[in-house]
N, C-alpha and C positions, 0 to 999 in steps of 0.2 A: 504494499500499500504507501502511495505517495501523501508524504505529507507538507505541509507550507511552513515553513520556519517564521514568513514575514506575516501571515496571518494565524498562526497558532492551529492547524486546520489540515483536516486529510483532504488530499486533493481527489477528484473523481472525473475520470477523462467519458466524454459519452462517445456510442459507437462512430459516429460522425468524425471526434476529434481523432479515435486512433487511426481510422481513413488517413486523415488531413496529416498526421504525424508520418504516416509510411510513406505516402504521396510528397512529402516535403524532406523528407530524408532527416526528421525529429526525433531524437529519442525523450525519455524521459528526464532523462540530467538535464535538457537545454531544455526543456517546459520548465522543470524547476525552475531552473536560474532566470528564465523570464519574470514568473510567479515572484520571485523573491528579491530578484533584482531589478528588474524594471521598471519605467516608467507605470505610475496607474493615471488612468483616466474613466472617469465616471461615465457609465453612457444612460444612467438612471435606474432606478427602483432595483436596485441590489448588482445591475449590470455593469462590467465595467470591460473595459480593453487593457491588457497590459503589452508593452511589447520593450521591445530592445534591438539596438545595433550588433549581430555579431559578428565583428570585425572580417573574421575569417571565409565571412559566407556570402555568396555575391548576390542572394536574393531576398535583402533587407526592406525593409524594418521587417521584422519576424514579431508576428502578433496572437497574442490568445484571449478572445472571449470566453469570459467567465462570469459566474453568477455566485453570488459570495454571501451565503445565508450562516447555517451551520457546516458547511461545506465550502470549499472551492471549486465549484462547477464546471470543466473546462469544456463549452459548448465547442466550439472549432476553434483551429490554427491557421493562421495566416502568415502567408508572405506576402512581400513588396506593398506593404500596406503603407498610408498616410493618413495620419491623424486629422482629424478636421476641426475644425477652430471652432 
């Protein structure tokens, strides 16, 4: 089981997020790095984007879309992401 140090909560991946991780060659270690050390942007109603530039990757920014309540539920994983103003 994955656990976020930043939020002190378990991290749960949806099936969709797992598929996107495989497609984008992102492992659980990298997902946790984005969650625990990336920039947090509030998307409203317990929904958040957490994103980070990983210098060794060409497909930046990497972003996880999460719902944070009793756990950090990762809905999807995106690349080439751009934060909205």
